[in-house]
C-alpha positions as semicolon CSV with decimal commas, in nm:
position;residue;x (nm);y (nm);z (nm)
1;M;9,365;3,112;-2,298
2;R;9,509;2,827;-2,045
3;K;9,819;3,110;-1,966
4;L;9,528;3,345;-1,845
5;V;9,359;3,156;-1,646
6;N;9,638;3,007;-1,468
7;I;9,734;3,379;-1,402
8;F;9,369;3,477;-1,310
9;M;9,422;3,192;-1,062
10;V;9,749;3,345;-0,896
11;L;9,581;3,676;-0,884
12;L;9,284;3,540;-0,697
13;F;9,508;3,335;-0,451
14;L;9,731;3,612;-0,329
15;M;9,373;3,813;-0,294
16;I;9,284;3,575;-0,067
17;A;9,607;3,550;0,113
18;L;9,648;3,906;0,159
19;L;9,275;3,895;0,294
20;T;9,311;3,647;0,532
21;G;9,667;3,837;0,676
22;W;9,478;4,134;0,715
23;L;9,218;3,973;0,888
24;L;9,462;3,781;1,134
25;S;9,649;4,115;1,162
26;A;9,352;4,276;1,275
27;L;9,248;4,011;1,543
28;L;9,579;3,991;1,696
29;R;9,547;4,377;1,725
30;H;9,210;4,381;1,893
31;P;9,239;3,997;2,040
32;T;8,898;4,080;2,274
33;R;8,696;4,204;2,004
34;S;8,556;3,944;1,914
35;I;8,480;3,838;2,267
36;E;8,282;4,160;2,326
37;I;8,065;4,176;2,067
38;G;7,978;3,833;2,062
39;M;7,897;3,808;2,403
40;P;7,510;3,722;2,498
41;T;7,353;4,020;2,684
42;A;7,268;3,755;2,985
43;F;7,639;3,808;3,074
44;H;7,597;4,186;3,126
45;P;7,290;4,195;3,405
46;Q;7,206;4,532;3,478
47;I;7,121;4,593;3,846
48;T;6,885;4,823;3,908
49;P;6,872;4,985;4,278
50;T;6,585;5,003;4,527
51;I;6,473;5,349;4,594
52;Y;6,283;5,376;4,940
53;P;6,060;5,661;5,033
54;S;6,250;5,936;5,236
55;T;6,243;5,922;5,646
56;M;6,027;6,282;5,624
57;T;5,768;6,069;5,407
58;V;5,740;5,783;5,639
59;L;5,722;6,050;5,941
60;E;5,448;6,261;5,737
61;G;5,220;5,934;5,649
62;I;5,256;5,839;6,044
63;Q;5,160;6,172;6,181
64;S;4,822;6,179;5,897
65;L;4,722;5,891;6,134
66;S;4,680;6,112;6,433
67;R;4,464;5,975;6,726
68;L;4,497;5,574;6,681
69;E;4,228;5,439;6,864
70;T;4,323;5,037;6,897
71;A;4,159;4,886;7,165
72;S;3,799;4,930;7,350
73;Y;3,644;4,762;7,660
74;H;3,255;4,752;7,744
75;M;3,180;4,645;8,063
76;E;2,872;4,690;8,338
77;K;2,880;4,783;8,736
78;V;2,654;4,798;9,008
79;I;2,672;5,071;9,196
80;T;2,552;5,096;9,552
81;A;2,510;5,436;9,674
82;E;2,392;5,628;10,009
83;S;2,372;5,932;10,195
84;G;2,207;6,041;10,495
85;Q;2,236;5,731;10,700
86;G;2,245;5,728;11,070
87;P;1,956;5,795;11,348
88;L;1,801;6,012;11,102
89;G;1,800;5,785;10,809
90;F;1,467;5,798;10,784
91;L;1,405;6,123;10,708
92;F;1,751;6,246;10,521
93;G;1,836;5,889;10,406
94;D;1,899;5,815;10,018
95;K;1,970;5,489;9,913
96;L;2,032;5,367;9,534
97;L;2,104;5,088;9,337
98;L;2,297;5,183;8,966
99;I;2,328;4,946;8,718
100;A;2,608;5,132;8,519
101;H;2,706;5,016;8,145
102;G;3,026;5,200;8,020
103;E;3,297;5,182;7,766
104;V;3,668;5,264;7,775
105;I;3,870;5,339;7,433
106;A;4,231;5,346;7,416
107;G;4,548;5,389;7,151
108;V;4,817;5,602;7,050
109;D;4,811;5,965;6,966
110;L;5,070;6,039;6,673
111;S;5,021;6,418;6,649
112;D;5,298;6,439;6,853
113;F;5,521;6,161;6,668
114;G;5,848;6,334;6,572
115;P;6,171;6,332;6,376
116;N;6,371;6,156;6,671
117;D;6,121;5,857;6,659
118;V;6,167;5,728;6,311
119;R;6,468;5,659;6,143
120;T;6,504;5,480;5,752
121;T;6,801;5,253;5,630
122;D;6,942;5,206;5,275
123;D;6,856;4,816;5,334
124;G;6,458;4,863;5,374
125;T;6,446;4,872;5,716
126;V;6,276;5,138;5,942
127;Y;6,295;5,170;6,340
128;I;6,004;5,348;6,474
129;H;5,997;5,472;6,888
130;P;5,602;5,438;6,930
131;P;5,408;5,683;7,182
132;A;5,312;5,500;7,469
133;A;4,930;5,384;7,507
134;E;4,705;5,600;7,664
135;V;4,298;5,584;7,756
136;F;4,106;5,844;7,516
137;V;3,780;5,787;7,618
138;N;3,597;5,660;7,929
139;T;3,230;5,717;7,948
140;L;2,904;5,573;8,046
141;D;2,627;5,478;7,790
142;N;2,358;5,675;7,897
143;N;2,074;5,447;7,718
144;R;2,214;5,158;7,938
145;T;2,254;5,303;8,260
146;Y;1,969;5,325;8,500
147;V;1,898;5,332;8,855
148;Y;1,757;5,010;8,939
149;D;1,658;5,057;9,275
150;R;1,623;5,390;9,516
151;R;1,508;5,446;9,887
152;T;1,488;5,770;10,019
153;G;1,374;5,929;10,384
154;A;1,098;6,149;10,433
155;A;1,273;6,443;10,302
156;G;1,328;6,316;9,977
157;M;1,638;6,219;9,732
158;N;1,984;6,367;9,740
159;P;2,011;6,544;9,392
160;Q;2,407;6,475;9,383
161;L;2,386;6,129;9,492
162;E;2,330;5,974;9,122
163;T;2,571;6,191;8,976
164;A;2,822;6,076;9,260
165;A;2,733;5,699;9,175
166;R;2,790;5,741;8,786
167;Q;3,146;5,912;8,859
168;E;3,207;5,594;9,092
169;A;3,094;5,345;8,813
170;E;3,309;5,534;8,576
171;Q;3,660;5,463;8,767
172;M;3,550;5,155;8,888
173;I;3,518;5,073;8,482
174;L;3,822;5,239;8,429
175;Q;4,023;5,075;8,676
176;S;3,856;4,715;8,546
177;A;3,986;4,784;8,171
178;I;4,339;4,918;8,298
179;E;4,373;4,575;8,484
180;D;4,246;4,362;8,223
181;G;4,545;4,525;8,018
182;I;4,377;4,768;7,781
183;L;4,684;4,984;7,756
184;D;4,889;4,664;7,625
185;E;4,627;4,537;7,400
186;A;4,612;4,901;7,256
187;E;4,991;4,897;7,238
188;K;5,015;4,559;7,072
189;N;4,746;4,663;6,791
190;A;4,888;5,000;6,726
191;R;5,228;4,852;6,631
192;E;5,073;4,636;6,402
193;V;4,893;4,921;6,230
194;L;5,215;5,142;6,195
195;R;5,427;4,799;6,050
196;S;5,124;4,733;5,798
197;F;5,142;5,102;5,677
198;V;5,521;5,145;5,651
199;L;5,539;4,800;5,477
200;S;5,267;4,925;5,241
201;L;5,502;5,209;5,156
202;G;5,758;4,947;4,989
203;F;6,011;4,868;5,325
204;Q;6,107;4,528;5,411
205;H;6,177;4,540;5,786
206;V;5,969;4,781;6,090
207;I;6,192;4,713;6,430
208;F;6,016;4,891;6,729
209;V;6,272;5,020;6,978
210;T;6,242;5,196;7,298
211;E;6,528;5,400;7,217
212;M;6,617;5,504;6,891
213;P;6,988;5,340;6,776
214;T;7,287;5,565;6,746
215;P;7,392;5,551;6,348
216;T;7,714;5,337;6,247
217;P;7,989;5,594;6,140
218;A;8,125;5,504;5,789
219;P;8,456;5,314;5,826
220;T;8,792;5,517;5,747
221;V;9,037;5,391;5,525
222;A;9,379;5,489;5,671
223;V;9,649;5,560;5,426
224;S;9,955;5,471;5,499
225;P;10,268;5,724;5,404
226;I;10,505;5,639;5,098
227;L;10,833;5,573;5,227
228;T;11,132;5,670;4,997
229;P;11,485;5,474;5,034
230;A;11,726;5,772;5,192
231;P;11,959;5,885;4,914
């Protein structure tokens, strides 16, 4: 009986030795397999590229803003107008005092914004060449504009005098608005609106330019010829 036990122990030892040798041989044939299997997934980060909207998407979005009113100006002007003055003023003279209230609205017209006015890059930057600001509205508030005083000769009032006074008031209010910087304000506010719109599409930076930059060409790799020794 003891002999059988000894034989069994020898066979068990041989089996363990053979199994150990087989495992060692497998590890030697594939030395990195255990490392690859046991490596935590944190050491293999999955990089997801950021995909930005196309240039055409940005272009169509800006065009949809159409006429962008970004600055307004309100002012009161006192206008004196007269006609028929002179020796016969008592007969044909007409003089009035007009209190004029006007409004000027300025902004940018984006309906003509074209493909050459916008460019996107792979790093999330958008270059924009915005149109110049312009005056959209220059008008008097008829509810608040009135003739404060008028004196006419014996022949009565000149029917064109008030019209001329109103036209002069409009021009004076417009000139005052421009001198006070309404166009600069309209351009500044328009850029802020465009910046907010483009950033809402997911882009990282917005750069306004007066001239669109020339794209940088991709670098070329020079390949040196393989020289073979002379026989």
